[in-house]
Kinemage of the C-alpha trace (Angstrom):
@kinemage 1
@onewidth
@group {chain A} dominant
@subgroup {mainchain}
@vectorlist {calphas} color= white
{ca gln a 1} P 0.000 0.000 0.000
{ca val a 2} L 1.356 3.381 -1.033
{ca gln a 3} L 1.595 5.979 1.680
{ca leu a 4} L 2.832 9.558 1.503
{ca leu a 5} L 2.956 11.306 4.854
{ca glu a 6} L 3.570 15.037 4.953
{ca ser a 7} L 4.778 16.849 8.045
{ca gly a 8} L 6.219 20.191 9.075
{ca gly a 9} L 3.246 22.456 8.548
{ca gly a 10} L 1.950 24.921 11.079
{ca leu a 11} L 1.713 28.611 11.859
{ca val a 12} L 4.560 30.757 10.577
{ca gln a 13} L 5.036 34.497 10.851
{ca pro a 14} L 5.416 36.555 7.678
{ca gly a 15} L 9.033 36.569 6.626
{ca gly a 16} L 9.646 33.255 8.325
{ca ser a 17} L 10.766 29.908 7.019
{ca leu a 18} L 9.643 26.328 7.133
{ca lys a 19} L 10.718 22.898 6.023
{ca leu a 20} L 8.166 20.336 4.962
{ca ser a 21} L 8.881 16.637 4.764
{ca cys a 22} L 7.118 13.846 2.923
{ca ala a 23} L 7.939 10.280 3.869
{ca ala a 24} L 7.005 7.687 1.270
{ca ser a 25} L 6.395 3.976 1.520
{ca gly a 26} L 5.059 1.322 -0.815
{ca ile a 27} L 6.782 2.768 -3.885
{ca ile a 28} L 10.223 2.509 -5.463
{ca phe a 29} L 11.035 5.977 -4.222
{ca gln a 30} L 14.305 6.499 -6.075
{ca ala a 31} L 12.545 5.847 -9.378
{ca cys a 32} L 9.754 8.339 -8.771
{ca asp a 33} L 9.452 11.976 -9.652
{ca met a 34} L 8.323 13.781 -6.520
{ca gly a 35} L 6.420 17.010 -6.258
{ca trp a 36} L 4.989 19.499 -3.820
{ca tyr a 37} L 1.673 21.124 -4.601
{ca arg a 38} L -0.499 23.502 -2.641
{ca gln a 39} L -4.125 24.522 -2.486
{ca ala a 40} L -5.177 27.798 -0.939
{ca pro a 41} L -8.749 28.361 0.248
{ca gly a 42} L -11.028 28.894 -2.731
{ca lys a 43} L -8.284 28.217 -5.250
{ca gln a 44} L -7.191 25.321 -7.413
{ca arg a 45} L -4.327 23.094 -6.464
{ca glu a 46} L -1.069 24.328 -7.998
{ca leu a 47} L 2.430 23.056 -8.471
{ca val a 48} L 5.046 24.415 -6.080
{ca ala a 49} L 8.128 22.396 -6.990
{ca ile a 50} L 9.134 19.068 -8.463
{ca ile a 51} L 12.273 16.972 -8.328
{ca gly a 52} L 12.916 14.225 -10.801
{ca ser a 53} L 14.334 10.833 -10.029
{ca gly a 54} L 17.646 12.123 -11.344
{ca gly a 55} L 17.541 15.194 -9.149
{ca arg a 56} L 16.460 17.782 -11.704
{ca thr a 57} L 14.257 20.436 -10.123
{ca asn a 58} L 11.626 22.873 -11.292
{ca tyr a 59} L 9.796 25.590 -9.376
{ca ala a 60} L 6.700 27.689 -9.752
{ca asp a 61} L 7.507 31.316 -10.453
{ca ser a 62} L 5.776 32.304 -7.227
{ca val a 63} L 8.332 30.439 -5.085
{ca lys a 64} L 11.415 30.494 -7.298
{ca gly a 65} L 14.443 31.888 -5.531
{ca arg a 66} L 13.074 31.354 -2.049
{ca ser a 67} L 12.347 27.630 -2.086
{ca thr a 68} L 14.395 24.459 -2.309
{ca ile a 69} L 13.100 20.990 -3.032
{ca ser a 70} L 15.372 18.087 -2.194
{ca arg a 71} L 15.210 14.352 -1.710
{ca asp a 72} L 16.930 11.711 0.365
{ca asn a 73} L 16.528 8.383 -1.373
{ca ala a 74} L 18.020 6.526 1.585
{ca lys a 75} L 15.163 7.829 3.730
{ca asn a 76} L 12.462 7.736 1.036
{ca thr a 77} L 11.775 11.362 1.862
{ca val a 78} L 11.320 14.546 -0.111
{ca tyr a 79} L 11.667 17.978 1.441
{ca leu a 80} L 10.520 21.500 0.690
{ca glu a 81} L 12.201 24.468 2.297
{ca met a 82} L 10.593 27.857 1.887
{ca asn a 83} L 11.839 31.247 3.019
{ca ser a 84} L 10.443 34.766 3.089
{ca leu a 85} L 6.948 33.442 3.592
{ca thr a 86} L 3.963 35.710 2.990
{ca pro a 87} L 0.256 35.247 3.732
{ca glu a 88} L -0.118 34.281 0.072
{ca asp a 89} L 1.790 31.079 0.871
{ca thr a 90} L -0.995 29.975 3.205
{ca ala a 91} L -2.330 26.700 1.863
{ca val a 92} L -2.539 22.976 2.337
{ca tyr a 93} L 0.662 21.522 0.957
{ca tyr a 94} L 0.508 18.129 -0.711
{ca cys a 95} L 3.187 15.679 -1.704
{ca lys a 96} L 2.827 13.727 -4.947
{ca ala a 97} L 4.707 10.753 -6.300
{ca asn a 98} L 4.730 9.952 -10.012
{ca thr a 99} L 5.894 6.430 -10.686
{ca leu a 100} L 7.761 4.979 -13.670
{ca ile a 101} L 4.488 3.673 -15.108
{ca gly a 102} L 2.806 7.034 -14.798
{ca met a 103} L 0.694 6.487 -11.710
{ca asp a 104} L 0.193 9.384 -9.325
{ca phe a 105} L -0.106 9.049 -5.572
{ca trp a 106} L -0.968 11.884 -3.209
{ca gly a 107} L -0.505 12.520 0.457
{ca lys a 108} L -3.263 13.947 2.631
{ca gly a 109} L -1.551 17.295 3.002
{ca thr a 110} L -0.194 19.523 5.729
{ca leu a 111} L -1.561 22.979 6.477
{ca val a 112} L 0.735 25.978 6.383
{ca thr a 113} L -0.642 29.234 7.750
{ca val a 114} L 1.384 32.404 7.384
{ca ser a 115} L 0.061 35.030 9.745
{ca ser a 116} L 1.152 37.412 12.435
């Protein structure tokens, strides 16, 4: 059974930083492309960052330059670090795994609230 478990969300002050983690099981993690997505209240889910199985990364323009996605294949975990947070970053953040055969698996999400 595939499981993606996000952690690290919470309340952050504007200008602050956070690091999200997503621990995966039930998949061949090192062969998967991994992504972070977010969904703000009343908005559609959007891509934040992705990291390919080979380590290539891509970021949404809204977080480029202040975010870093990384992976630890030994721990089956993908991370997202974000700096200079603003209230516009408030959202539920989801982890997604895309397998070699094109199947997508999602975590249940972790809420990030940026507020003073």
